[in-house]
Backbone as CSV, one residue per row, in Angstrom:
resi,resn,N_x,N_y,N_z,CA_x,CA_y,CA_z,C_x,C_y,C_z
1,MET,69.426,87.655,75.937,68.561,87.553,76.899,69.233,87.329,77.896
2,ARG,69.959,85.946,77.751,70.185,84.253,77.469,72.319,84.579,78.447
3,ALA,72.541,85.216,77.360,73.755,85.581,77.783,74.090,87.204,78.636
4,CYS,73.318,87.864,79.128,72.632,88.859,79.487,72.916,87.881,81.184
5,ALA,72.229,87.333,81.288,72.283,86.761,82.723,73.556,85.585,82.970
6,PHE,73.700,84.961,81.867,74.840,84.017,81.895,75.745,84.671,82.352
7,ALA,76.007,86.204,82.013,77.631,87.079,82.053,77.455,87.622,83.216
8,PHE,75.786,88.276,83.900,75.490,88.170,85.280,75.809,86.976,86.150
9,THR,75.540,86.207,86.197,75.426,85.606,86.760,77.459,84.814,86.854
10,ALA,77.771,84.871,85.984,79.866,83.870,85.898,79.989,85.424,86.869
11,LEU,79.609,86.294,87.009,80.478,87.494,87.415,79.941,87.292,89.051
12,THR,78.830,87.075,88.992,78.253,86.977,90.788,79.181,85.532,91.547
13,LEU,79.537,84.641,90.572,80.510,83.235,90.802,81.933,83.641,91.023
14,LEU,82.250,84.826,90.877,83.437,85.242,91.346,84.160,85.386,92.420
15,PRO,85.440,84.713,92.607,85.851,85.034,93.450,85.756,86.587,94.668
16,ALA,85.226,86.802,95.653,85.491,88.004,95.951,86.842,88.568,96.539
17,HIS,87.482,89.212,96.606,89.099,89.631,97.030,88.731,90.367,98.066
18,ALA,89.027,89.830,99.528,88.758,90.409,101.024,89.564,91.232,101.191
19,GLU,88.888,92.077,101.660,89.895,94.049,102.152,90.148,93.647,103.190
20,GLY,91.343,93.849,103.813,91.616,93.849,104.855,93.828,93.248,105.091
21,ILE,93.623,93.077,105.816,95.510,92.123,105.971,95.219,90.571,106.497
22,ASP,96.042,90.100,105.484,96.519,88.519,106.154,98.333,88.470,106.083
23,VAL,98.837,87.131,106.961,99.497,87.104,107.017,100.014,85.824,106.318
24,LYS,100.721,86.026,105.319,100.942,84.831,103.859,102.005,83.949,104.599
25,SER,102.607,84.747,105.167,103.898,84.333,105.825,104.941,84.807,106.727
26,ALA,105.572,83.810,107.470,106.782,84.903,108.342,107.454,83.763,108.989
27,ALA,109.276,84.497,108.454,109.901,83.146,109.191,110.924,83.713,109.968
28,LEU,111.701,83.359,110.775,112.833,84.065,111.533,113.835,83.373,111.332
29,VAL,115.071,84.441,110.681,116.014,83.775,110.333,117.474,83.739,111.241
30,GLN,118.057,83.320,111.324,120.397,83.557,112.615,120.558,83.176,111.473
31,ASP,121.334,84.803,111.259,122.439,85.078,110.786,123.450,85.159,111.421
32,ASP,124.953,85.593,110.662,125.859,86.287,112.195,126.410,87.736,113.233
33,ASP,124.182,88.017,112.370,124.359,89.647,112.989,122.980,89.462,114.594
34,GLY,122.433,88.534,114.106,121.515,87.820,115.047,120.700,86.922,114.137
35,TRP,119.219,87.797,114.794,118.201,87.084,114.418,117.455,88.111,113.434
36,HIS,116.653,87.586,112.276,115.989,88.589,111.347,114.620,88.318,111.204
37,LEU,113.779,89.055,111.000,111.945,88.279,110.026,111.864,89.189,109.237
38,ASP,111.666,88.030,108.448,110.884,87.892,107.009,109.617,87.266,107.125
39,ALA,108.761,88.431,106.461,107.350,88.545,106.205,106.351,89.021,105.347
40,GLN,106.054,88.007,104.872,104.942,88.648,103.666,103.644,88.780,104.230
41,PHE,102.740,89.699,103.572,101.199,90.432,103.908,100.900,90.193,102.635
42,ASP,99.848,90.506,102.846,98.479,90.127,102.058,97.432,91.527,101.759
43,VAL,98.176,92.523,101.947,97.346,94.063,102.545,95.937,94.523,101.312
44,GLN,94.880,94.577,101.312,93.854,94.589,100.634,92.989,96.236,101.255
45,PHE,93.323,97.151,100.518,92.398,98.552,101.237,91.600,98.546,100.656
46,SER,90.868,99.277,101.421,88.883,99.386,101.259,88.840,100.216,99.725
47,PRO,88.249,100.858,99.429,88.197,101.815,98.805,88.171,103.542,99.368
48,ARG,87.555,103.174,100.991,87.405,104.026,101.659,88.649,104.270,102.140
49,LEU,89.640,103.917,102.414,91.149,103.686,102.800,91.577,104.211,102.063
50,GLU,91.400,104.288,100.877,92.282,104.285,99.658,91.954,105.968,99.167
51,GLU,91.059,106.788,99.214,89.920,107.963,98.860,90.895,109.097,100.343
52,ALA,90.521,108.398,101.118,91.163,108.830,102.645,92.444,109.130,102.281
53,VAL,93.275,108.228,101.862,94.907,108.356,101.516,94.960,109.630,100.429
54,ASN,94.141,109.516,99.338,94.064,110.768,97.843,93.978,111.562,98.590
55,ARG,93.153,111.890,99.503,92.564,113.320,99.923,92.953,113.708,101.269
56,GLY,94.735,113.398,101.297,95.469,113.856,102.706,95.420,113.222,104.125
57,VAL,94.863,112.019,103.974,94.646,111.784,105.285,95.784,110.755,105.477
58,PRO,96.870,110.752,106.327,98.193,110.033,106.831,97.498,108.713,107.445
59,LEU,97.980,107.411,106.962,97.526,106.299,107.249,99.110,105.814,108.009
60,TYR,98.663,105.109,109.523,100.316,104.763,109.928,100.041,103.140,110.009
61,PHE,100.776,102.140,109.624,100.465,100.826,109.801,101.086,100.540,110.597
62,VAL,101.069,99.471,112.176,101.998,99.042,112.432,102.686,97.527,112.278
63,VAL,103.470,96.731,112.312,103.870,95.697,112.779,104.384,94.915,114.016
64,GLU,103.779,94.587,114.500,104.666,94.136,115.647,104.434,92.687,115.540
65,PHE,105.516,92.008,116.677,106.455,90.829,116.478,106.980,90.119,117.975
66,GLU,106.395,89.586,119.060,106.718,89.420,120.006,107.257,87.215,119.777
67,LEU,107.954,87.442,120.733,109.000,86.002,120.655,108.636,85.945,122.029
68,SER,107.906,84.345,122.422,107.574,84.281,124.114,108.192,82.807,123.959
69,ARG,108.854,82.487,125.197,109.247,81.265,125.610,107.873,80.966,126.893
70,PRO,107.860,79.614,126.197,106.830,79.121,126.989,106.745,78.876,128.669
71,ARG,106.517,78.735,129.570,107.280,77.937,130.902,105.861,77.524,132.220
72,TRP,105.851,76.265,131.995,104.880,76.009,133.352,104.153,76.523,134.232
73,TYR,104.923,77.013,135.282,104.453,77.715,136.386,104.356,78.736,136.574
74,TRP,104.810,79.838,135.105,104.149,81.001,135.364,103.872,81.730,133.811
75,PHE,103.588,82.931,134.160,103.076,83.069,132.407,104.088,82.909,131.799
76,ASP,104.013,83.020,130.605,105.175,82.908,129.329,105.877,84.052,129.294
77,GLU,107.121,83.740,129.216,108.745,84.715,129.430,108.079,85.390,127.474
78,LYS,108.626,86.961,127.361,108.267,87.402,127.040,109.825,88.544,126.270
79,PRO,110.805,87.557,126.431,112.205,88.475,125.845,112.337,89.586,124.897
80,ILE,111.423,89.200,124.007,111.401,90.589,122.556,110.141,90.823,122.349
81,GLN,109.616,91.966,122.269,108.488,92.811,122.227,108.366,94.284,120.841
82,LEU,108.376,94.019,119.936,109.149,95.165,119.321,107.821,95.566,117.882
83,THR,108.170,96.908,117.747,106.938,97.161,116.814,107.534,98.188,115.408
84,GLN,107.393,98.102,114.460,107.883,98.949,113.260,106.127,99.631,112.613
85,THR,106.681,101.188,112.418,105.544,101.816,112.095,105.822,102.875,110.305
86,TYR,104.661,102.397,109.952,105.073,102.816,108.531,104.292,103.863,108.323
87,ARG,104.182,104.536,107.623,103.269,106.102,107.429,103.003,105.902,105.808
88,ILE,101.591,105.985,105.484,101.599,106.095,103.941,100.734,107.542,103.798
89,THR,101.763,108.589,102.791,100.810,109.655,102.551,101.379,110.015,101.473
90,TYR,99.854,111.471,100.650,99.554,111.295,98.992,100.454,112.424,99.056
91,THR,101.010,113.226,98.334,101.550,114.483,98.073,100.489,114.896,96.651
92,PRO,99.476,115.513,96.741,98.866,116.203,95.534,99.541,116.981,94.425
93,LEU,100.622,117.784,94.787,100.992,118.484,93.814,102.313,117.847,93.094
94,LEU,102.962,116.564,93.763,104.086,115.730,93.139,103.433,114.388,92.268
95,ARG,102.031,114.666,92.875,101.097,113.538,92.395,101.868,112.162,92.504
96,GLN,102.445,111.458,93.919,103.262,110.896,94.749,102.708,110.394,95.884
97,TYR,103.235,109.061,96.137,103.013,108.450,97.171,104.110,108.458,98.518
98,ARG,103.654,108.325,99.370,105.197,108.378,100.018,105.147,107.042,101.349
99,LEU,105.422,105.862,101.592,105.885,105.354,102.258,107.127,105.322,103.776
100,SER,106.727,105.747,104.249,107.602,106.261,105.505,107.901,104.866,106.353
101,MET,109.081,104.960,106.879,109.388,104.229,108.488,110.805,105.303,109.147
102,GLY,109.947,106.134,110.047,111.227,106.338,110.657,111.958,108.045,109.676
103,SER,112.580,107.929,109.119,113.551,109.192,108.496,113.869,108.569,107.301
104,ALA,113.430,107.277,106.789,113.438,106.812,105.840,111.878,106.503,104.889
105,TYR,112.308,107.397,103.614,110.974,107.087,103.200,111.607,106.575,101.607
106,GLN,110.556,106.364,100.857,110.246,105.873,99.240,109.585,106.697,98.882
107,ASN,109.230,106.972,97.402,108.144,107.631,96.727,107.704,107.169,95.645
108,PHE,106.392,106.902,95.431,105.587,106.235,94.748,104.474,107.192,93.715
109,THR,104.602,106.377,92.229,103.030,107.078,91.664,102.368,106.438,91.626
110,ARG,102.302,105.524,92.054,100.811,104.080,92.096,100.627,104.155,93.179
111,PHE,99.519,103.885,93.913,99.250,103.349,95.213,99.351,101.760,94.829
112,ASP,98.932,101.228,94.070,99.677,99.221,94.014,101.085,99.505,94.370
113,GLU,101.737,100.039,93.909,103.219,100.268,94.210,103.607,99.965,96.041
114,VAL,102.930,101.195,96.370,103.391,101.316,97.681,102.556,100.153,98.670
115,THR,101.464,99.743,98.451,100.745,98.381,99.095,101.656,97.077,98.844
116,ARG,101.819,97.092,97.218,103.656,96.007,97.754,104.336,96.100,98.438
117,VAL,105.267,97.569,98.705,106.119,96.651,99.118,105.856,97.474,100.843
118,LEU,104.876,97.781,100.983,103.869,97.174,102.678,104.178,95.862,102.951
119,SER,103.623,95.339,101.722,103.012,94.308,102.232,104.589,93.151,102.610
120,ARG,105.737,93.451,101.922,106.866,92.730,102.460,107.467,93.220,103.599
121,ILE,107.883,92.300,104.242,109.327,92.846,105.489,110.171,92.130,105.238
122,ARG,111.331,92.563,104.644,112.618,91.680,104.671,113.816,92.061,105.649
123,ASP,114.265,91.586,106.568,115.627,91.394,107.420,115.237,92.449,107.934
124,TRP,114.248,92.602,108.741,114.168,93.084,110.327,114.818,92.949,111.559
125,HIS,115.738,93.518,111.952,116.308,92.664,112.525,115.768,92.985,114.152
126,VAL,115.544,91.239,114.717,114.658,91.603,115.718,115.733,91.297,117.334
127,ALA,116.097,90.822,117.095,117.524,90.025,118.111,118.421,90.434,117.574
128,ASP,119.481,90.406,119.038,121.099,90.187,118.639,121.077,88.652,119.340
129,LYS,122.503,87.945,118.908,122.859,86.602,118.568,122.672,86.348,120.216
130,GLY,122.608,86.649,120.923,122.603,86.227,122.688,120.816,86.057,122.742
131,ALA,120.384,87.387,122.469,119.347,87.420,123.440,118.174,85.738,123.359
132,ILE,118.407,85.297,121.911,117.629,84.156,122.422,118.094,82.972,122.966
133,LYS,118.181,82.164,124.181,118.655,81.290,124.471,118.735,79.879,123.917
134,LEU,119.900,78.929,123.462,119.306,77.576,122.625,119.021,76.836,123.205
135,ASP,118.422,76.908,123.913,118.429,75.589,125.199,116.363,75.150,125.019
136,GLY,116.204,76.036,124.671,114.504,75.160,124.300,113.270,75.897,123.208
137,PRO,111.868,75.717,123.344,111.041,75.958,122.171,110.601,77.620,122.106
138,TYR,110.504,78.028,121.940,109.892,79.160,121.510,108.642,79.221,120.770
139,GLN,108.127,80.876,120.986,106.902,80.829,120.303,106.771,81.782,119.190
140,ALA,107.124,82.222,118.212,107.490,83.773,117.336,106.070,84.101,116.940
141,SER,105.736,85.219,117.023,104.499,85.623,116.447,104.774,87.624,115.586
142,VAL,103.873,87.519,114.662,103.760,88.386,114.123,102.158,89.005,113.568
143,ARG,101.901,90.516,113.454,100.775,91.231,112.799,100.617,91.949,112.432
144,MET,100.221,92.950,111.639,100.268,93.939,111.190,98.602,94.753,111.245
145,ARG,98.498,95.839,111.765,97.375,96.815,111.749,97.661,98.031,111.231
146,LEU,96.260,98.244,110.922,95.810,100.015,110.728,96.500,100.938,112.642
147,ASP,97.149,101.710,112.843,97.508,101.742,114.230,95.829,103.208,113.882
148,THR,94.701,102.957,114.025,93.274,103.866,114.039,94.245,105.268,115.388
149,ALA,94.385,104.644,116.212,94.872,106.120,116.996,95.356,107.588,116.735
150,GLN,96.092,107.134,115.070,96.752,108.275,114.626,95.875,108.848,113.791
151,LEU,94.743,107.922,113.403,93.801,108.812,112.560,93.516,109.726,112.856
152,PRO,93.334,110.988,112.105,92.438,112.321,112.809,91.399,112.132,113.681
153,LYS,90.606,112.741,114.560,89.121,112.793,115.602,87.997,111.945,114.624
154,PRO,87.546,112.762,113.632,86.052,111.964,112.822,86.476,110.651,112.400
155,PHE,88.038,110.649,111.684,88.165,109.630,111.312,88.041,107.541,112.307
156,GLN,88.742,108.135,113.532,88.623,107.693,114.831,87.419,106.783,115.029
157,LEU,86.099,107.686,115.245,84.941,107.637,115.089,84.850,106.392,114.256
158,ASN,84.750,106.445,112.478,84.563,105.280,111.802,84.652,104.396,112.291
159,ALA,86.475,104.156,112.285,87.241,103.005,112.620,86.298,102.438,113.980
160,ILE,86.201,103.014,114.642,84.939,102.220,115.618,84.089,101.667,115.125
161,ALA,83.198,102.330,113.971,81.759,101.847,113.741,81.984,101.324,112.421
162,SER,83.035,101.291,111.936,83.101,100.268,110.281,84.429,99.577,110.123
163,LYS,84.854,98.473,109.854,85.500,97.402,109.866,86.584,97.668,108.546
164,ASP,86.438,99.005,108.041,86.905,99.142,106.893,88.130,100.156,107.006
165,TRP,87.404,101.105,108.518,87.982,101.448,108.687,89.654,101.348,110.224
166,ALA,89.530,100.157,109.769,89.931,99.055,110.836,90.792,97.867,110.782
167,PRO,91.496,98.256,109.299,92.267,96.438,108.695,93.303,96.261,109.887
168,ALA,93.243,94.744,109.782,94.465,94.430,111.207,94.753,92.577,110.944
169,SER,94.956,91.956,110.573,95.764,90.666,110.761,95.378,90.018,111.785
170,GLU,95.592,89.036,111.971,95.384,88.336,113.174,97.176,87.995,113.262
171,TRP,96.978,87.557,114.540,98.747,87.094,115.023,98.690,85.589,115.012
172,TYR,100.204,85.437,113.808,100.661,84.959,113.248,101.177,83.781,114.140
173,ARG,101.544,82.955,114.174,102.206,82.145,115.615,103.060,81.167,114.736
174,TRP,104.410,80.725,115.464,104.907,79.277,114.500,105.702,79.037,115.605
175,SER,106.300,77.632,115.793,107.006,77.319,116.831,108.623,77.547,115.859
176,ILE,109.191,77.483,117.424,110.618,78.092,117.152,111.291,76.688,117.246
177,ASP,112.366,75.764,117.837,112.886,74.993,118.443,114.237,74.720,118.392
178,ASN,115.430,74.873,119.314,116.355,75.511,118.807,117.152,74.350,119.815
179,ARG,116.908,73.700,120.278,117.789,72.190,121.045,118.741,71.506,119.876
């Protein structure tokens, strides 16, 4: 009986893995072509969202990027505001998941592979070389969210009522000083 109680206590003390999206890191990198964003997200799907994909409901995730320049006399200038949309679908006949971005796509046999690739943004071209003036500080911001407006109508109602259906990260902000 003590062993069962100990095992139960040990299981309840294990840290729970939170569902949702968190930004682990992000960086703006300059090269000869301009500015590129590299970001790492921690994407944890709720069982309901994973089940929805397995039953044929496509999920659309939006990565939003903003670059702003503070101004003391007016609202901040936002020279760059971009979004990138990823779509996750499942084809039961082929038993494959597909992660699409525009016309480009990748197929996977396991859902955790889709999650791993969705979690990493590499070399996203966000600005040309001359788009960012090198004379003052900027603030970069990035976040990822499930676009609930693209869910079927009954699921949109669930998204309003439950956080399971609307995972989103907070804005991750960092300063860039080019002086």
